[in-house]
Residue frames relative to the residue before (quaternion, step in Angstrom):
aa qw qx qy qz dx dy dz
L 1.0000 0.0000 0.0000 0.0000 0.00 0.00 0.00
L 0.2610 -0.7534 0.5899 0.1279 3.55 -0.80 1.17
V 0.1653 -0.7302 0.6461 0.1484 3.63 -1.03 0.70
H 0.2053 -0.7730 0.5932 0.0917 3.49 -0.81 1.10
A 0.0368 -0.7976 0.6018 -0.0185 3.58 -0.34 1.29
S 0.4912 -0.6382 0.5110 0.3006 3.56 -1.06 0.80
P 0.5366 -0.6247 0.4537 0.3405 3.57 -1.06 0.71
A 0.5503 -0.6272 0.4444 0.3260 3.47 -1.15 0.77
P 0.5597 -0.5978 0.4487 0.3578 3.68 -0.95 0.89
P 0.4979 -0.6513 0.4559 0.3464 3.61 -1.04 0.74
E 0.5676 -0.5923 0.4406 0.3644 3.50 -1.19 0.54
P 0.5459 -0.6279 0.4287 0.3521 3.60 -1.02 0.65
C 0.7653 0.3057 -0.1491 0.5465 3.50 1.07 -0.87
E 0.0869 -0.8071 0.5840 0.0091 3.46 -0.95 1.00
L 0.2172 -0.8130 0.5345 0.0785 3.57 -0.68 1.12
D 0.0615 -0.7871 0.6122 -0.0437 3.53 -0.76 1.15
E 0.7968 -0.2149 0.1190 0.5521 3.66 -0.15 1.14
E 0.8298 -0.1754 0.1160 0.5169 3.65 -0.46 -1.09
S 0.6847 0.4556 -0.2873 0.4909 3.62 1.22 -0.04
C 0.1220 -0.7685 0.6280 0.0153 3.52 -1.16 0.78
S 0.0293 -0.8010 0.5979 -0.0052 3.61 -0.90 0.89
C 0.1113 -0.8013 0.5877 0.0106 3.58 -0.85 1.06
N 0.1148 -0.7718 0.6245 0.0346 3.43 -1.12 0.97
F 0.0379 -0.8236 0.5657 -0.0134 3.57 -0.29 1.27
S 0.2822 0.7844 -0.4984 0.2381 3.62 0.96 0.82
D 0.4921 0.6480 -0.4458 0.3731 3.59 1.30 -0.32
P 0.6095 -0.5843 0.3920 0.3652 3.66 -1.09 0.59
K 0.7758 0.1207 -0.0757 0.6147 3.56 1.21 -0.63
P 0.0769 -0.8400 0.5358 0.0380 3.59 0.49 1.19
D 0.4278 -0.6330 0.5824 0.2777 3.52 -1.38 0.48
W 0.1906 -0.8185 0.5244 0.1367 3.58 0.08 1.24
S 0.6135 0.6148 -0.3559 0.3450 3.57 1.06 -0.53
S 0.5326 0.6382 -0.3918 0.3943 3.52 1.39 -0.34
A 0.4915 0.6659 -0.4348 0.3550 3.60 1.27 -0.31
F 0.5386 0.6123 -0.3989 0.4194 3.61 1.22 -0.39
N 0.5286 0.6287 -0.4135 0.3929 3.60 1.14 -0.38
C 0.7132 0.4942 -0.2438 0.4333 3.54 1.09 -0.72
L 0.4134 0.7442 -0.4688 0.2358 3.65 1.26 0.04
G 0.7161 0.4148 -0.2705 0.4919 3.58 1.13 -0.49
A 0.5597 0.6243 -0.4027 0.3671 3.72 1.03 0.09
A 0.4106 -0.6859 0.5463 0.2502 3.53 -1.29 0.60
D 0.7822 0.2268 -0.1156 0.5687 3.48 1.06 -0.63
V 0.0142 -0.8222 0.5645 -0.0721 3.57 -0.45 1.39
E 0.0285 -0.7791 0.6255 0.0293 3.54 -1.12 0.86
L 0.1315 -0.8103 0.5708 0.0193 3.40 -0.89 1.06
Y 0.0831 -0.7963 0.5986 0.0246 3.67 -0.56 1.14
G 0.2461 -0.8256 0.4959 0.1094 3.54 -0.55 1.20
G 0.3857 -0.7452 0.4802 0.2556 3.65 1.18 -0.19
G 0.6718 -0.5120 0.2951 0.4466 3.53 1.23 0.51
R 0.6120 0.5562 -0.3761 0.4179 3.60 1.20 -0.04
S 0.6106 -0.5541 0.4211 0.3779 3.58 -1.30 0.30
L 0.3923 -0.7076 0.5613 0.1742 3.52 -1.17 0.97
E 0.3994 0.7551 -0.4722 0.2175 3.64 1.19 -0.07
Y 0.6510 0.5138 -0.3484 0.4369 3.62 1.01 -0.66
L 0.6663 0.5240 -0.3001 0.4375 3.51 1.07 -0.73
L 0.7903 0.2570 -0.1294 0.5409 3.52 1.23 -0.67
K 0.2647 0.8387 -0.4539 0.1435 3.48 1.29 0.31
R 0.7212 0.4557 -0.2885 0.4347 3.59 1.11 -0.53
V 0.4273 0.6853 -0.4636 0.3645 3.53 1.38 0.22
D 0.0361 -0.7877 0.6129 -0.0505 3.56 -0.91 1.05
T 0.3849 -0.7676 0.4579 0.2303 3.50 -0.71 1.15
E 0.7311 0.3790 -0.2431 0.5126 3.62 1.20 -0.14
A 0.4300 0.6964 -0.4925 0.2961 3.67 1.16 0.07
D 0.5318 -0.6084 0.5116 0.2921 3.35 -1.43 0.46
L 0.2111 -0.8236 0.5183 0.0920 3.62 -0.38 1.17
G 0.3489 0.7913 -0.4579 0.2059 3.65 1.21 -0.05
Q 0.7052 0.4485 -0.2965 0.4622 3.57 0.81 -0.91
F 0.7221 0.4479 -0.2455 0.4665 3.66 1.18 -0.41
T 0.4341 0.7643 -0.4236 0.2189 3.55 1.29 -0.25
D 0.6833 0.4848 -0.2979 0.4575 3.50 0.92 -1.04
I 0.6498 0.5170 -0.3391 0.4421 3.66 0.99 -0.76
I 0.6886 0.4527 -0.3158 0.4704 3.67 0.87 -0.86
K 0.6238 0.5478 -0.3538 0.4308 3.61 1.04 -0.65
S 0.6489 0.5448 -0.2818 0.4501 3.60 1.17 -0.74
L 0.5355 0.6357 -0.4324 0.3496 3.64 1.18 -0.31
S 0.4631 -0.6717 0.5165 0.2601 3.59 -1.19 0.66
L 0.4098 0.7741 -0.4299 0.2192 3.55 1.22 -0.32
K 0.0352 -0.7910 0.6097 -0.0381 3.62 -0.76 1.23
R 0.8097 0.1003 -0.0155 0.5781 3.61 0.92 -0.80
L 0.0679 -0.7823 0.6176 -0.0438 3.54 -0.88 1.16
T 0.0313 -0.7750 0.6310 0.0153 3.57 -1.01 1.00
V 0.0635 -0.7686 0.6364 0.0138 3.67 -0.88 0.88
R 0.0410 -0.8124 0.5774 -0.0705 3.53 -0.72 1.32
A 0.8873 0.1229 -0.0189 0.4441 3.40 -1.46 0.47
A 0.5613 0.6000 -0.3870 0.4185 3.60 0.63 1.13
R 0.3085 -0.6871 0.6124 0.2401 3.59 -1.25 0.23
I 0.0515 0.7965 -0.5981 0.0721 3.60 -0.97 0.87
P 0.4646 -0.6584 0.5157 0.2912 3.56 -0.94 0.95
S 0.5537 -0.6355 0.4145 0.3432 3.59 -1.00 0.77
R 0.6053 0.5405 -0.3718 0.4508 3.67 1.01 -0.70
I 0.7067 0.4448 -0.3197 0.4478 3.57 0.87 -0.81
L 0.5775 0.5629 -0.3754 0.4569 3.68 1.13 -0.62
F 0.7400 0.3909 -0.2746 0.4736 3.62 0.65 -1.01
G 0.5646 0.5469 -0.4122 0.4607 3.65 1.09 -0.33
A 0.6401 0.5028 -0.3351 0.4744 3.64 0.97 -0.86
L 0.6279 0.5268 -0.3499 0.4538 3.58 0.89 -0.86
R 0.6299 0.5445 -0.3283 0.4461 3.60 0.95 -0.80
V 0.6368 0.5214 -0.2907 0.4879 3.57 0.99 -0.92
L 0.7002 0.4860 -0.2500 0.4594 3.47 0.88 -1.03
G 0.5282 0.6345 -0.4108 0.3867 3.58 1.19 -0.27
I 0.6688 0.4506 -0.3460 0.4795 3.61 1.08 -0.32
S 0.6012 0.5637 -0.3716 0.4275 3.64 1.17 -0.27
G 0.5408 -0.5882 0.4892 0.3497 3.50 -1.43 -0.05
L 0.2563 0.7971 -0.5200 0.1689 3.61 0.99 0.52
Q 0.1811 -0.8340 0.5207 0.0246 3.54 -0.73 1.14
E 0.7826 0.1779 -0.0626 0.5932 3.66 1.15 -0.66
L 0.0097 0.7864 -0.6174 0.0143 3.55 -0.83 0.92
T 0.0837 -0.7567 0.6484 0.0023 3.62 -0.94 1.00
L 0.0264 -0.7306 0.6821 -0.0146 3.53 -1.03 1.05
E 0.0069 0.8082 -0.5765 0.1201 3.57 -0.65 1.25
N 0.8430 0.0232 -0.0419 0.5358 3.58 -0.98 0.95
L 0.4285 0.7153 -0.4375 0.3367 3.53 0.83 0.92
E 0.2235 -0.7367 0.6258 0.1252 3.60 -1.13 0.77
V 0.1218 -0.7885 0.6011 0.0457 3.55 -0.62 1.14
T 0.1253 -0.8458 0.5184 0.0113 3.63 -0.27 1.30
G 0.7879 0.3637 -0.2651 0.4204 3.48 -1.38 0.33
T 0.6305 -0.5415 0.4246 0.3592 3.55 -1.39 0.16
A 0.5206 -0.6329 0.4769 0.3179 3.54 -1.12 0.64
P 0.4566 -0.6350 0.5121 0.3550 3.68 -1.07 0.41
P 0.6345 -0.5535 0.3550 0.4063 3.54 -1.19 0.38
P 0.5014 -0.7024 0.3970 0.3125 3.55 -0.74 0.79
L 0.4900 -0.6409 0.4912 0.3284 3.56 -1.15 0.51
L 0.7262 -0.4611 0.2984 0.4134 3.52 -1.31 0.20
E 0.7751 0.0109 0.0013 0.6317 3.54 1.19 -0.71
A 0.6639 -0.5105 0.3708 0.4014 3.44 -1.37 0.55
T 0.0899 -0.7992 0.5938 0.0262 3.57 -0.93 0.94
G 0.5377 0.6575 -0.4042 0.3393 3.51 1.17 -0.01
P 0.7706 -0.3673 0.2519 0.4558 3.61 -1.29 -0.18
D 0.4324 -0.6448 0.5795 0.2479 3.48 -1.39 0.68
L 0.0138 0.8538 -0.5203 0.0098 3.59 0.42 1.18
N 0.3739 -0.6766 0.5896 0.2340 3.48 -1.35 0.49
I 0.7891 0.1278 0.0211 0.6005 3.51 1.04 -1.01
L 0.0068 0.7522 -0.6582 0.0293 3.53 -1.09 0.95
N 0.0835 -0.7862 0.6123 -0.0029 3.53 -0.82 1.23
L 0.0208 -0.7898 0.6129 -0.0148 3.58 -0.87 0.96
R 0.0543 0.7908 -0.6048 0.0777 3.63 -0.68 1.06
N 0.8465 -0.1006 0.0225 0.5223 3.58 -0.79 1.15
V 0.2920 0.7236 -0.5355 0.3231 3.45 0.72 1.25
S 0.1664 -0.7897 0.5862 0.0715 3.65 -0.61 1.08
W 0.1359 -0.7992 0.5837 0.0454 3.58 -0.95 0.89
A 0.4567 -0.6905 0.4678 0.3096 3.62 -0.87 0.82
T 0.6644 0.5114 -0.2992 0.4555 3.54 1.18 -0.54
R 0.3949 -0.7538 0.4668 0.2406 3.71 1.21 0.24
D 0.8935 0.0275 0.0316 0.4472 3.50 -0.94 -1.14
A 0.6900 0.4684 -0.2763 0.4776 3.58 1.21 -0.54
W 0.4115 0.7727 -0.4406 0.1986 3.64 1.13 0.04
L 0.6490 0.5302 -0.3153 0.4453 3.55 1.11 -0.78
A 0.6386 0.5170 -0.3125 0.4766 3.58 1.06 -0.96
E 0.6810 0.4582 -0.3275 0.4680 3.74 0.90 -0.69
L 0.6548 0.4947 -0.3431 0.4569 3.60 0.91 -0.74
Q 0.6475 0.5360 -0.3466 0.4165 3.55 0.95 -0.80
Q 0.6092 0.5678 -0.3571 0.4230 3.64 1.09 -0.52
W 0.7097 0.4372 -0.2390 0.4981 3.58 1.25 -0.35
L 0.6406 0.4548 -0.3056 0.5380 3.60 1.34 0.23
K 0.5044 -0.6232 0.5186 0.2971 3.47 -1.22 0.63
P 0.5812 -0.6615 0.3507 0.3186 3.70 -0.90 0.69
G 0.5694 0.6583 -0.3781 0.3154 3.67 1.06 0.01
L 0.2973 0.7806 -0.4964 0.2363 3.60 1.26 0.27
K 0.1591 -0.8062 0.5659 0.0662 3.60 -0.86 1.06
V 0.7932 0.2031 -0.1037 0.5647 3.63 0.96 -0.64
L 0.0765 0.7935 -0.6035 0.0136 3.66 -0.71 0.88
S 0.0705 -0.7793 0.6227 -0.0005 3.64 -0.84 1.14
I 0.0101 0.7887 -0.6135 0.0378 3.48 -0.89 1.05
A 0.0483 0.8129 -0.5753 0.0770 3.64 -0.34 1.23
Q 0.8563 0.0875 -0.1161 0.4957 3.52 -1.25 0.64
A 0.1570 0.8360 -0.4991 0.1655 3.38 0.92 1.16
H 0.4098 -0.6935 0.5034 0.3126 3.62 -0.93 0.64
S 0.7896 -0.0066 -0.0213 0.6132 3.65 1.11 -0.37
L 0.0541 -0.7357 0.6752 -0.0013 3.49 -1.12 1.05
N 0.4847 0.6184 -0.4764 0.3947 3.69 1.16 0.33
F 0.0728 -0.8746 0.4793 -0.0020 3.47 0.39 1.30
S 0.4853 -0.6059 0.5575 0.2943 3.54 -1.28 0.69
C 0.1770 -0.8412 0.4981 0.1139 3.65 0.29 1.22
E 0.6179 0.5459 -0.3928 0.4074 3.63 1.00 -0.44
Q 0.6984 0.4547 -0.2538 0.4909 3.56 1.28 -0.43
V 0.5967 0.5824 -0.3583 0.4201 3.49 1.29 -0.45
R 0.3366 -0.7516 0.5296 0.2034 3.62 -0.79 0.93
V 0.6504 -0.5164 0.3871 0.4007 3.53 -1.35 0.25
F 0.2913 -0.7061 0.6182 0.1853 3.62 -0.98 0.74
P 0.1493 -0.8732 0.4526 0.1016 3.67 0.30 1.09
A 0.7800 0.3211 -0.1866 0.5037 3.62 1.09 -0.43
L 0.4831 0.7145 -0.4158 0.2885 3.58 1.21 -0.08
S 0.1743 -0.8251 0.5370 0.0238 3.54 -0.58 1.25
T 0.7844 0.1699 -0.0768 0.5915 3.62 1.15 -0.77
L 0.0626 -0.7477 0.6610 -0.0107 3.55 -1.02 1.12
D 0.0655 -0.7930 0.6057 -0.0052 3.57 -0.71 1.09
L 0.0068 -0.7949 0.6048 -0.0472 3.60 -0.54 1.27
S 0.2322 0.7956 -0.5166 0.2150 3.59 1.14 0.61
D 0.8191 0.2387 -0.1818 0.4889 3.58 -1.31 0.46
N 0.5010 0.5087 -0.4954 0.4948 3.50 0.86 1.29
P 0.0735 -0.8847 0.4553 0.0681 3.60 0.59 1.06
E 0.6216 0.5305 -0.2973 0.4938 3.55 1.43 -0.26
L 0.4769 0.7127 -0.4343 0.2756 3.59 1.22 -0.18
G 0.0737 -0.8488 0.5216 0.0449 3.49 0.58 -1.07
E 0.6414 -0.5633 0.3423 0.3926 3.53 -1.20 0.33
R 0.5670 0.5615 -0.3758 0.4713 3.66 1.21 -0.45
G 0.7116 0.4665 -0.2671 0.4523 3.47 0.91 -1.03
L 0.5469 0.5937 -0.3923 0.4411 3.57 1.22 -0.53
I 0.6540 0.5154 -0.3464 0.4321 3.58 0.83 -0.91
S 0.6704 0.5077 -0.2940 0.4543 3.59 1.06 -0.73
A 0.6588 0.5043 -0.2875 0.4785 3.57 1.14 -0.78
L 0.7161 0.3824 -0.2646 0.5205 3.69 0.94 -0.74
C 0.1653 -0.7959 0.5758 0.0878 3.50 0.11 1.25
P 0.4954 -0.6697 0.4569 0.3119 3.58 -0.80 1.09
L 0.8742 0.0741 -0.1366 0.4600 3.50 -1.27 0.95
K 0.5258 0.6254 -0.4347 0.3787 3.63 1.04 0.50
F 0.7353 0.3356 -0.1914 0.5568 3.55 1.30 -0.15
P 0.0334 0.8746 -0.4836 -0.0111 3.57 0.73 0.96
T 0.7586 0.3503 -0.2279 0.4998 3.70 1.15 -0.41
L 0.3002 0.7616 -0.5215 0.2405 3.67 1.22 0.39
Q 0.1300 -0.7872 0.6015 0.0394 3.45 -1.00 1.03
V 0.8035 0.2015 -0.0452 0.5583 3.59 0.93 -0.99
L 0.0379 -0.7878 0.6147 -0.0105 3.64 -0.82 0.90
A 0.0978 -0.8114 0.5755 0.0294 3.62 -0.58 1.09
L 0.0436 0.8160 -0.5743 0.0490 3.60 -0.67 1.08
R 0.1393 0.7995 -0.5630 0.1563 3.62 0.75 1.03
N 0.8565 0.0239 -0.0565 0.5124 3.40 -0.98 1.01
A 0.4630 0.6972 -0.4218 0.3489 3.54 0.93 0.89
G 0.6348 -0.5764 0.3380 0.3881 3.66 1.09 0.55
M 0.3576 0.7150 -0.5183 0.3038 3.62 1.10 0.43
E 0.2302 -0.7946 0.5548 0.0887 3.59 -0.99 0.90
T 0.8281 0.0519 0.0206 0.5578 3.64 0.85 -0.81
P 0.5151 -0.6182 0.4654 0.3688 3.68 -0.90 0.74
S 0.6745 0.5137 -0.3308 0.4143 3.63 0.90 -0.85
G 0.6069 0.5474 -0.3489 0.4585 3.60 1.20 -0.57
V 0.6370 0.5241 -0.3176 0.4676 3.51 1.12 -0.80
C 0.6366 0.5590 -0.3139 0.4286 3.48 1.06 -0.90
S 0.6298 0.5146 -0.3321 0.4779 3.62 1.09 -0.81
A 0.6336 0.5410 -0.3345 0.4405 3.62 0.99 -0.75
L 0.6488 0.4989 -0.3117 0.4827 3.58 0.99 -0.95
A 0.6446 0.5317 -0.3363 0.4344 3.57 0.95 -0.90
A 0.6656 0.4782 -0.3178 0.4768 3.65 0.97 -0.78
A 0.6850 0.4788 -0.2999 0.4600 3.58 1.01 -0.60
R 0.2454 -0.8120 0.4815 0.2205 3.53 1.33 -0.48
V 0.3098 0.7229 -0.5275 0.3211 3.50 0.80 1.20
Q 0.2356 -0.7660 0.5816 0.1394 3.59 -0.99 0.72
L 0.1090 -0.8469 0.5204 -0.0097 3.53 0.23 1.39
Q 0.2643 -0.7026 0.6240 0.2172 3.61 -1.28 0.37
G 0.8102 0.1284 -0.0472 0.5700 3.61 1.05 -0.77
L 0.0527 -0.8023 0.5944 -0.0117 3.62 -1.01 0.87
D 0.0863 -0.8238 0.5586 0.0419 3.55 -0.72 1.00
L 0.0200 -0.8038 0.5936 -0.0340 3.59 -0.44 1.26
S 0.2947 0.7803 -0.5079 0.2154 3.64 1.02 0.38
H 0.8143 0.2756 -0.1910 0.4739 3.54 -1.27 0.47
N 0.5404 0.5168 -0.4541 0.4843 3.58 1.10 0.80
S 0.4202 -0.6765 0.5246 0.3010 3.58 -1.20 0.40
L 0.0558 -0.8514 0.5213 -0.0144 3.52 0.21 1.37
R 0.0853 -0.7578 0.6428 0.0733 3.53 -1.16 0.43
D 0.4836 -0.6441 0.4902 0.3331 3.59 -1.25 0.40
A 0.2614 -0.7597 0.5734 0.1606 3.68 -0.58 1.06
A 0.2306 -0.7826 0.5694 0.1005 3.53 -0.17 1.33
G 0.8482 0.1722 -0.1594 0.4749 3.48 -0.97 0.95
A 0.3307 0.7314 -0.5050 0.3172 3.59 1.32 0.40
P 0.5267 -0.6247 0.4453 0.3662 3.64 -1.00 0.64
S 0.5552 -0.6031 0.4415 0.3649 3.58 -1.11 0.53
C 0.1771 -0.7950 0.5784 0.0451 3.51 -1.15 0.77
D 0.3200 -0.7105 0.5756 0.2479 3.65 -0.98 0.68
W 0.3222 -0.7208 0.5959 0.1464 3.43 -0.72 1.27
P 0.6285 -0.5144 0.4086 0.4164 3.57 -1.31 0.39
S 0.5370 -0.7057 0.3742 0.2712 3.45 -0.79 1.15
Q 0.6883 0.4575 -0.2625 0.4980 3.60 1.16 -0.50
L 0.4332 0.7205 -0.4609 0.2844 3.62 1.18 -0.08
N 0.0755 0.8357 -0.5423 0.0430 3.69 -0.50 1.00
S 0.7508 0.2986 -0.1828 0.5601 3.58 1.26 -0.07
L 0.0646 0.8121 -0.5742 0.0809 3.53 -0.70 1.15
N 0.1710 -0.7956 0.5765 0.0731 3.59 -0.72 1.15
L 0.0129 0.7903 -0.6089 0.0670 3.60 -0.70 1.22
S 0.3315 0.7647 -0.4881 0.2591 3.61 1.15 0.57
F 0.8264 0.2092 -0.1517 0.5003 3.53 -1.23 0.60
T 0.5441 0.6476 -0.4059 0.3462 3.59 0.97 0.68
G 0.5546 -0.6696 0.3655 0.3322 3.59 1.29 0.32
L 0.3344 0.7699 -0.4896 0.2360 3.61 1.21 0.27
K 0.2493 -0.7550 0.5861 0.1557 3.61 -1.04 0.82
Q 0.7764 0.0761 -0.0633 0.6224 3.53 1.28 -0.26
V 0.6001 -0.5418 0.4226 0.4096 3.53 -1.20 0.21
P 0.4099 -0.7279 0.4902 0.2486 3.61 -0.60 1.07
K 0.4287 -0.6773 0.5332 0.2705 3.52 -1.18 0.69
G 0.7447 0.4270 -0.3124 0.4069 3.39 -1.33 0.39
L 0.3746 0.7025 -0.5092 0.3268 3.61 1.20 0.50
P 0.6833 -0.4603 0.3633 0.4351 3.55 -1.33 0.37
A 0.5396 -0.6565 0.4110 0.3300 3.62 -0.94 0.80
K 0.7957 0.1339 -0.0233 0.5903 3.66 1.09 -0.65
L 0.0595 0.7810 -0.6175 0.0716 3.52 -0.89 1.00
S 0.4575 -0.6193 0.5512 0.3215 3.64 -1.27 0.44
V 0.8156 0.0948 0.0317 0.5700 3.55 0.88 -1.13
L 0.0560 0.7769 -0.6265 0.0272 3.52 -0.90 0.94
D 0.0586 -0.8165 0.5726 0.0450 3.61 -0.51 1.05
L 0.0314 -0.7874 0.6134 -0.0518 3.50 -0.71 1.37
S 0.3327 0.7884 -0.4717 0.2127 3.60 1.16 0.42
Y 0.8220 0.2357 -0.1901 0.4822 3.51 -1.29 0.53
N 0.4448 0.6258 -0.5116 0.3856 3.59 0.78 0.89
R 0.5548 -0.5750 0.4830 0.3581 3.63 -1.35 -0.40
L 0.2333 0.7719 -0.5604 0.1889 3.66 0.89 0.78
D 0.2035 -0.8164 0.5270 0.1196 3.71 -0.51 1.04
R 0.7677 0.1731 -0.1891 0.5873 3.60 1.18 0.19
N 0.6052 -0.5293 0.4522 0.3862 3.58 -1.37 0.39
P 0.4581 -0.6824 0.4927 0.2859 3.64 -0.72 0.96
S 0.3901 -0.6860 0.5514 0.2705 3.61 -1.06 0.65
P 0.6654 -0.5320 0.3419 0.3965 3.55 -1.12 0.59
D 0.6914 0.4828 -0.3176 0.4336 3.61 0.95 -0.75
E 0.6244 0.5066 -0.3712 0.4645 3.68 1.22 -0.05
L 0.7185 0.4232 -0.2589 0.4874 3.63 1.22 -0.12
P 0.5568 -0.5741 0.4766 0.3650 3.48 -1.22 0.43
Q 0.5783 -0.4833 0.4679 0.4615 3.51 -1.30 -0.04
V 0.1170 0.8155 -0.5526 0.1261 3.62 -0.42 1.14
G 0.4406 -0.6931 0.5217 0.2310 3.54 -1.13 0.99
N 0.8370 0.0795 -0.0096 0.5413 3.67 0.73 -0.80
L 0.0615 -0.8246 0.5600 -0.0519 3.64 -0.26 1.23
S 0.1091 -0.7784 0.6158 0.0540 3.73 -0.73 0.96
L 0.0626 -0.8127 0.5781 -0.0381 3.56 -0.69 1.10
K 0.3838 0.7746 -0.4462 0.2317 3.63 1.31 -0.21
G 0.7770 0.3444 -0.2568 0.4602 3.57 -1.16 0.68
N 0.5905 0.5789 -0.4211 0.3726 3.63 1.08 0.06
P 0.6438 -0.5609 0.3205 0.4101 3.74 -0.98 0.60
F 0.6850 0.5130 -0.3542 0.3770 3.62 0.82 -0.74
L 0.6169 0.5305 -0.3725 0.4464 3.62 1.17 -0.18
D 0.4930 -0.6688 0.4964 0.2515 3.46 -1.16 0.85
S 0.7461 0.3356 -0.1577 0.5530 3.54 1.14 -0.84
E 0.5585 -0.6237 0.4152 0.3559 3.66 -1.13 0.36
S 0.7832 0.2369 -0.1641 0.5510 3.63 1.07 -0.25
H 0.0811 0.7981 -0.5777 0.1503 3.48 -0.75 1.10
S 0.0894 0.8064 -0.5802 0.0711 3.68 -0.63 0.78
E 0.0122 -0.7968 0.6039 -0.0155 3.63 -0.91 0.84
K 0.3332 -0.7232 0.5707 0.2005 3.50 -1.19 0.53
Y 0.0849 -0.7644 0.6362 0.0611 3.55 -1.00 0.85
N 0.0534 -0.7620 0.6454 -0.0069 3.49 -1.15 0.78
S 0.8269 -0.0872 0.0106 0.5555 3.56 -0.54 1.27
G 0.6873 -0.5105 0.2603 0.4464 3.56 1.07 0.72
V 0.6212 0.4965 -0.3597 0.4881 3.56 1.23 0.26
V 0.4552 -0.6912 0.4997 0.2554 3.63 -0.85 1.01
T 0.1129 -0.7797 0.6103 0.0826 3.59 -0.89 0.81
A 0.1818 -0.8044 0.5597 0.0811 3.55 -0.73 1.05
G 0.6504 0.5369 -0.3738 0.3860 3.48 -1.37 0.07
A 0.7403 -0.4279 0.2733 0.4406 3.53 -1.22 -0.12
P 0.5449 -0.6308 0.4176 0.3617 3.70 -0.99 0.67
S 0.5524 -0.6282 0.4703 0.2811 3.36 -1.17 0.81
S 0.6069 -0.5571 0.3957 0.4059 3.59 -1.10 0.32
Q 0.6025 0.5374 -0.3710 0.4590 3.54 1.16 -0.59
A 0.6364 0.5035 -0.3455 0.4712 3.68 0.98 -0.77
V 0.6324 0.5471 -0.3467 0.4248 3.60 0.93 -0.74
A 0.6527 0.5182 -0.2910 0.4698 3.44 1.02 -1.04
L 0.6419 0.5343 -0.3248 0.4438 3.57 0.90 -0.96
S 0.6638 0.5078 -0.2983 0.4610 3.59 0.84 -0.96
G 0.6349 0.5258 -0.3164 0.4694 3.63 1.02 -0.82
T 0.6611 0.5188 -0.2940 0.4553 3.53 0.98 -0.99
L 0.6549 0.5065 -0.3155 0.4636 3.57 0.96 -0.83
A 0.6501 0.5187 -0.3426 0.4370 3.53 0.94 -0.92
L 0.6615 0.5120 -0.3036 0.4562 3.57 1.08 -0.73
L 0.6699 0.5248 -0.2708 0.4499 3.44 1.07 -0.85
L 0.8090 0.2905 -0.1332 0.4934 3.54 0.81 -1.10
G 0.3508 -0.7415 0.5050 0.2687 3.71 1.12 -0.21
D 0.6645 -0.5010 0.3874 0.3967 3.53 -1.26 -0.47
R 0.5057 0.6973 -0.3950 0.3194 3.58 1.28 0.21
L 0.6084 0.5747 -0.3470 0.4233 3.59 1.25 -0.51
F 0.8124 0.1849 -0.1181 0.5403 3.69 0.61 -0.86
V 0.0666 0.7754 -0.6199 0.1003 3.54 -0.52 1.19
């Protein structure tokens, strides 16, 4: 007699070497399978739109963590991603407090709804010492105050902050603390932001170490308007990415003082028909690729630039073209050792986040 048994349902969480992925979209998920991820360095939790309150219901923002300290410190967790879920703010911040003992370095929250009011902050930040925080399509019940509240539960060493598809970037700047170590701010994929919104998002004097600002697909209209927003925020950037915006040349716009340290500007995929006026006088890198330039720009239309990219414009016969300008004079032939060293330095400084 053969007994035909149906196969056991797959585990919601799958461990693959150092990574673990959990899918809790089943109507009755086995939350306990999350324990399979305790040994993973890279953990991803997919909530399927349901609340994670049951999974994290024992988290307490004020509980004594002393008896669990050694266990939490022993975790290999370095990167955590939470997607497509609802979570009460008291549980979210309680989880951040627990993770403050761990070695978590990168946190990504995507398609998340944070509900309810936040618990009162503790005397000092007790959350994780993150290097990177990525937020995409996260809604907060506290609206404009969300960044200030979240900041209270993070240690101050954050270096990279990415906020995409935000429901509000009109921050309460008087409540926002200084980001003392933040070097990269990415506000891309916020098409409703615009230059006025950028002024509200870049709280003055809150980003003293900011070096790279990415504003891809962020509703920017003119380079001069962005320059004015940067001047109001008093940030000293080295790299600025304005690609994938519909830019136009603002004729007659007042002159603006660009950040004195700015050396890399990305204007690719912006629909430009000519080189806009009012660009920084000197740049190491200027990317004008994949625009609508119908002729080769003359030297007097360009800043003094070390590395100029014009590939993908209609006036070119080939798809890829790059020339180097120095003091308005085109230099041909192989790049000099100085130019190679400069490109290498920029690559190390800006990484691969600026030009996408």
